[in-house]
Residue frames as a rotation matrix with the C-alpha (Angstrom) as fourth column:
MET 1
0.240 0.938 0.248 201.37
-0.771 0.340 -0.539 90.67
-0.590 -0.062 0.805 107.75
ILE 2
0.176 -0.334 -0.926 203.34
-0.719 0.599 -0.352 88.24
0.673 0.728 -0.134 105.28
LEU 3
-0.771 -0.630 -0.093 204.77
-0.404 0.597 -0.694 86.49
0.492 -0.498 -0.714 108.24
ALA 4
-0.432 0.748 0.504 201.38
-0.638 0.142 -0.757 86.15
-0.637 -0.649 0.416 109.89
ASP 5
0.461 0.742 -0.487 199.98
-0.873 0.279 -0.400 84.59
-0.161 0.610 0.776 106.66
ALA 6
-0.353 -0.637 -0.686 202.89
-0.645 0.696 -0.315 82.05
0.678 0.331 -0.656 106.49
PHE 7
-0.787 0.049 0.615 201.30
-0.517 0.492 -0.700 80.56
-0.337 -0.869 -0.361 109.77
TYR 8
0.343 0.927 -0.151 198.21
-0.893 0.272 -0.360 79.35
-0.292 0.258 0.921 107.63
VAL 9
0.502 -0.246 -0.829 200.60
-0.475 0.722 -0.502 76.72
0.723 0.646 0.245 106.36
ALA 10
-0.459 -0.888 0.032 203.14
-0.444 0.198 -0.874 76.39
0.770 -0.415 -0.485 109.09
ILE 11
-0.244 0.425 0.872 200.55
-0.953 0.062 -0.297 75.57
-0.181 -0.903 0.390 111.94
PRO 12
0.709 0.705 0.018 198.87
-0.684 0.693 -0.227 72.53
-0.173 0.148 0.974 110.18
LEU 13
0.565 -0.558 -0.608 202.09
-0.211 0.614 -0.761 71.12
0.798 0.558 0.229 108.79
THR 14
-0.513 -0.732 0.449 204.15
-0.645 -0.017 -0.764 71.47
0.567 -0.681 -0.463 112.03
ASN 15
-0.052 0.581 0.812 201.38
-0.897 0.330 -0.294 69.80
-0.439 -0.744 0.504 113.91
SER 16
0.877 0.370 -0.306 201.20
-0.470 0.789 -0.396 67.01
0.095 0.491 0.866 111.34
VAL 17
0.099 -0.890 -0.445 204.92
-0.353 0.386 -0.852 66.34
0.930 0.242 -0.276 111.60
GLY 18
-0.526 -0.195 0.828 204.57
-0.849 0.062 -0.525 66.04
0.051 -0.979 -0.198 115.37
ASN 19
0.484 0.808 0.336 201.72
-0.783 0.572 -0.246 63.53
-0.391 -0.144 0.909 114.86
ILE 20
0.779 -0.174 -0.603 203.96
-0.365 0.657 -0.660 61.60
0.511 0.734 0.448 112.45
LEU 21
-0.306 -0.945 0.114 207.01
-0.578 0.089 -0.811 61.62
0.757 -0.314 -0.573 114.72
LEU 22
-0.288 0.282 0.915 204.87
-0.896 0.258 -0.361 60.16
-0.338 -0.924 0.178 117.49
LYS 23
0.798 0.601 -0.038 203.52
-0.568 0.730 -0.380 57.46
-0.201 0.325 0.924 115.29
LEU 24
0.407 -0.792 -0.454 207.06
-0.324 0.340 -0.883 56.58
0.854 0.507 -0.119 114.24
SER 25
-0.309 -0.572 0.760 208.10
-0.867 -0.159 -0.472 56.56
0.391 -0.805 -0.447 117.85
ILE 26
0.336 0.604 0.722 205.62
-0.836 0.545 -0.067 53.80
-0.434 -0.581 0.688 118.53
ASP 27
0.927 -0.080 -0.367 207.06
-0.172 0.777 -0.606 51.66
0.334 0.624 0.706 115.88
GLU 28
-0.119 -0.989 0.089 210.59
-0.452 -0.026 -0.892 52.11
0.884 -0.146 -0.444 117.37
ARG 29
-0.200 0.106 0.974 209.05
-0.969 0.126 -0.213 51.04
-0.146 -0.986 0.078 120.76
MET 30
0.788 0.584 0.195 207.69
-0.549 0.810 -0.206 47.89
-0.278 0.055 0.959 119.28
ARG 31
0.610 -0.659 -0.439 211.19
-0.099 0.487 -0.868 47.04
0.786 0.573 0.232 117.87
GLY 32
0.731 -0.303 -0.612 212.62
0.682 0.293 0.670 47.48
-0.024 -0.907 0.421 121.39
ASN 33
-0.371 -0.828 0.420 214.69
0.777 -0.525 -0.348 50.50
0.509 0.198 0.838 120.63
LYS 34
0.411 0.605 -0.682 213.95
0.908 -0.341 0.244 52.50
-0.085 -0.720 -0.689 123.74
SER 35
-0.320 -0.519 -0.792 216.47
0.492 -0.806 0.330 55.28
-0.810 -0.284 0.513 123.14
ARG 36
-0.966 0.067 0.249 215.15
0.207 -0.376 0.903 56.08
0.154 0.924 0.349 119.66
PHE 37
-0.003 0.985 -0.174 211.65
0.872 0.088 0.482 55.74
0.490 -0.151 -0.859 121.01
LEU 38
0.240 0.029 -0.970 212.45
0.828 -0.528 0.189 58.33
-0.507 -0.849 -0.150 123.68
LEU 39
-0.775 -0.559 -0.293 214.30
0.252 -0.700 0.669 60.65
-0.579 0.444 0.683 121.24
MET 40
-0.805 0.452 0.384 211.39
0.339 -0.179 0.923 60.58
0.487 0.874 -0.009 118.75
GLN 41
0.243 0.885 -0.397 208.80
0.920 -0.080 0.383 61.17
0.307 -0.458 -0.834 121.44
LEU 42
-0.217 -0.469 -0.856 210.92
0.627 -0.739 0.246 64.27
-0.749 -0.483 0.455 122.62
PHE 43
-0.962 -0.260 -0.081 210.95
0.089 -0.581 0.809 65.64
-0.257 0.771 0.583 119.11
GLY 44
-0.484 0.856 0.180 207.32
0.705 0.260 0.659 64.79
0.518 0.446 -0.730 118.55
TYR 45
0.362 0.567 -0.740 206.19
0.924 -0.325 0.203 66.71
-0.125 -0.757 -0.641 121.68
SER 46
-0.476 -0.557 -0.680 208.57
0.433 -0.822 0.370 69.55
-0.765 -0.118 0.633 120.93
THR 47
-0.874 0.081 0.480 206.88
0.425 -0.355 0.833 70.23
0.237 0.932 0.275 117.77
PHE 48
0.197 0.979 -0.055 203.63
0.848 -0.142 0.510 70.78
0.492 -0.147 -0.858 119.55
ILE 49
0.189 -0.149 -0.971 205.38
0.698 -0.675 0.240 73.48
-0.691 -0.723 -0.023 121.71
VAL 50
-0.856 -0.515 0.030 206.45
0.317 -0.479 0.818 75.06
-0.407 0.710 0.574 118.32
VAL 51
-0.389 0.854 0.345 202.79
0.660 -0.003 0.752 74.92
0.643 0.520 -0.562 117.16
MET 52
0.397 0.630 -0.667 201.80
0.917 -0.309 0.254 76.76
-0.046 -0.712 -0.700 120.28
PHE 53
-0.352 -0.619 -0.702 204.38
0.379 -0.780 0.498 79.44
-0.856 -0.091 0.509 119.64
PHE 54
-0.924 0.067 0.376 203.03
0.352 -0.229 0.907 79.76
0.147 0.971 0.188 115.98
SER 55
-0.080 0.997 0.005 199.52
0.868 0.067 0.491 79.88
0.490 0.044 -0.871 117.21
TYR 56
0.135 -0.038 -0.990 200.45
0.716 -0.687 0.124 82.75
-0.685 -0.726 -0.065 119.63
LEU 57
-0.742 -0.570 -0.353 201.98
0.178 -0.675 0.716 84.68
-0.646 0.468 0.603 116.82
PHE 58
-0.750 0.550 0.367 198.99
0.521 0.151 0.840 84.01
0.407 0.821 -0.400 114.64
LEU 59
0.147 0.905 -0.399 196.66
0.961 -0.035 0.276 85.22
0.236 -0.423 -0.875 117.16
LEU 60
-0.401 -0.335 -0.852 198.42
0.493 -0.863 0.107 88.52
-0.772 -0.378 0.512 117.63
SER 61
-0.861 -0.069 -0.504 197.22
-0.315 -0.705 0.635 89.51
-0.399 0.706 0.586 114.19
HIS 62
-0.664 0.681 -0.307 194.12
-0.126 0.303 0.945 87.47
0.737 0.666 -0.115 113.63
ASP 63
0.005 0.729 0.685 190.83
-0.974 -0.151 0.168 86.84
0.226 -0.668 0.709 115.26
ALA 64
-0.528 -0.300 0.794 190.41
-0.632 0.763 -0.132 83.58
-0.567 -0.572 -0.593 117.21
HIS 65
0.463 0.761 0.455 187.77
-0.233 0.599 -0.766 82.13
-0.855 0.248 0.455 114.97
PHE 66
0.711 -0.301 -0.635 190.15
-0.658 0.032 -0.752 82.18
0.246 0.953 -0.175 112.07
PHE 67
-0.392 -0.843 0.369 192.58
-0.920 0.355 -0.167 80.39
0.010 -0.405 -0.914 114.20
VAL 68
-0.138 0.340 0.930 190.13
-0.369 0.854 -0.367 77.46
-0.919 -0.394 0.007 114.64
LEU 69
0.862 0.430 -0.268 189.36
-0.376 0.188 -0.907 77.35
-0.340 0.883 0.324 111.01
ILE 70
0.263 -0.856 -0.445 193.15
-0.851 0.011 -0.525 77.09
0.454 0.517 -0.726 110.26
PHE 71
-0.493 -0.483 0.724 193.58
-0.838 0.487 -0.246 74.49
-0.234 -0.728 -0.645 113.03
SER 72
0.469 0.729 0.498 190.80
-0.402 0.678 -0.615 72.31
-0.786 0.088 0.611 111.57
LEU 73
0.689 -0.184 -0.701 193.12
-0.693 0.117 -0.712 71.78
0.213 0.976 -0.047 108.55
ASN 74
-0.259 -0.710 0.655 195.14
-0.920 0.388 0.057 69.47
-0.295 -0.587 -0.754 110.77
TYR 75
0.324 0.540 0.777 192.85
-0.255 0.840 -0.478 66.60
-0.911 -0.043 0.410 109.95
LEU 76
0.993 0.118 -0.008 193.61
-0.034 0.213 -0.976 66.87
-0.114 0.970 0.215 106.26
ALA 77
0.382 -0.918 -0.109 197.37
-0.868 -0.316 -0.383 67.80
0.317 0.241 -0.917 106.63
THR 78
-0.163 -0.460 0.873 198.03
-0.809 0.569 0.149 64.77
-0.565 -0.681 -0.465 108.81
LEU 79
0.597 0.436 0.673 196.41
0.052 0.816 -0.575 62.55
-0.801 0.378 0.465 106.36
TYR 80
0.955 -0.284 -0.088 198.53
-0.129 -0.130 -0.983 63.81
0.268 0.950 -0.161 103.44
VAL 81
0.231 -0.948 0.217 201.72
-0.947 -0.270 -0.172 64.11
0.222 -0.166 -0.961 105.34
SER 82
0.064 -0.118 0.991 201.32
-0.544 0.828 0.134 60.48
-0.837 -0.547 -0.011 106.55
ARG 83
0.900 0.190 0.392 200.93
0.195 0.628 -0.754 59.38
-0.389 0.755 0.528 103.11
TRP 84
0.719 -0.691 -0.072 204.08
-0.469 -0.406 -0.784 61.29
0.513 0.598 -0.616 101.89
PHE 85
-0.060 -0.855 0.515 206.37
-0.990 -0.014 -0.139 60.17
0.126 -0.518 -0.846 104.80
LEU 86
-0.304 -0.030 0.952 204.96
-0.675 0.712 -0.193 56.93
-0.672 -0.702 -0.236 105.88
LYS 87
-0.838 0.004 -0.546 203.64
-0.500 0.399 0.769 55.75
0.221 0.917 -0.332 102.59
GLU 88
-0.691 0.671 0.268 200.29
-0.005 0.367 -0.930 55.08
-0.722 -0.644 -0.251 104.31
GLN 89
-0.808 0.524 0.269 197.31
0.328 0.021 0.945 54.39
0.490 0.851 -0.189 101.96
PHE 90
-0.704 0.669 -0.238 194.19
-0.055 -0.385 -0.921 56.22
-0.708 -0.636 0.308 102.60
THR 91
-0.547 0.531 0.647 190.78
0.828 0.456 0.326 55.71
-0.122 0.714 -0.689 100.94
LEU 92
-0.568 0.452 0.688 188.29
0.114 -0.784 0.610 58.13
0.815 0.425 0.394 99.53
ARG 93
0.397 0.764 -0.508 186.31
0.610 0.194 0.769 57.27
0.686 -0.615 -0.388 102.64
ASP 94
0.007 -0.504 -0.864 189.08
0.950 -0.268 0.163 58.83
-0.314 -0.821 0.477 105.03
VAL 95
-0.892 -0.358 0.277 189.22
0.432 -0.856 0.284 61.91
0.135 0.372 0.918 102.79
LYS 96
-0.210 0.923 0.322 185.50
0.201 -0.282 0.938 62.33
0.957 0.262 -0.126 102.84
TYR 97
0.450 0.377 -0.810 185.27
0.825 0.172 0.539 61.96
0.342 -0.910 -0.233 106.61
ASP 98
-0.357 -0.757 -0.547 188.13
0.866 -0.488 0.111 64.51
-0.351 -0.434 0.829 107.17
LEU 99
-0.811 0.203 0.548 186.47
0.208 -0.776 0.595 67.04
0.546 0.597 0.588 104.65
LEU 100
0.114 0.989 -0.092 183.23
0.434 0.033 0.901 66.51
0.894 -0.142 -0.425 106.64
VAL 101
0.206 -0.255 -0.945 184.93
0.970 -0.076 0.232 67.43
-0.131 -0.964 0.231 109.92
VAL 102
-0.827 -0.555 -0.096 186.55
0.516 -0.815 0.263 70.53
-0.224 0.168 0.960 108.33
PHE 103
-0.607 0.614 0.504 183.30
0.266 -0.442 0.857 71.46
0.749 0.655 0.105 106.72
GLY 104
0.408 0.770 -0.490 181.37
0.715 0.064 0.696 71.16
0.568 -0.635 -0.524 109.99
ILE 105
-0.151 -0.562 -0.813 183.90
0.906 -0.407 0.114 73.36
-0.395 -0.719 0.571 111.77
VAL 106
-0.898 -0.298 0.324 183.71
0.434 -0.720 0.541 75.88
0.072 0.627 0.776 109.02
VAL 107
-0.213 0.945 0.250 180.01
0.308 -0.178 0.935 76.10
0.927 0.276 -0.253 109.00
PHE 108
0.356 0.310 -0.881 179.84
0.925 0.019 0.380 76.24
0.135 -0.951 -0.280 112.86
TYR 109
-0.264 -0.554 -0.789 182.23
0.788 -0.596 0.155 79.13
-0.556 -0.581 0.594 113.09
LEU 110
-0.983 -0.040 0.177 181.33
0.147 -0.753 0.642 81.16
0.107 0.657 0.746 110.03
GLY 111
-0.290 0.949 0.125 177.59
0.333 -0.022 0.943 80.63
0.897 0.315 -0.310 110.57
GLY 112
0.068 0.188 -0.980 177.76
0.991 0.097 0.087 81.72
0.112 -0.977 -0.180 114.19
ASN 113
-0.706 -0.490 -0.512 178.43
0.614 -0.784 -0.097 85.26
-0.354 -0.382 0.854 113.53
THR 114
-0.117 0.807 0.579 174.97
0.727 -0.327 0.603 86.80
0.676 0.492 -0.549 113.19
């Protein structure tokens, strides 16, 4: 059960790293470095395969609606990971919109079990 609980953190962070790698690959393409662009694209999309594997393992021990709730944390995780790795600035408005999306998903999935 402890391993399954580790996926609460692993799924959003791994997906965020994939998004960051894809964003960095676009920067490499703009610089004209095609080999680094393709390598970063390969690693970026490979992380999504890892996320699918983590998701499968998570779903073996949890209900599907918990998975959707965990996956909704990708919005916030990507925002913070891009700040840490890419030094992107985000505003309170960005955080509010992401929290609003997560809150909507939580209300929709938890409120529908009547």
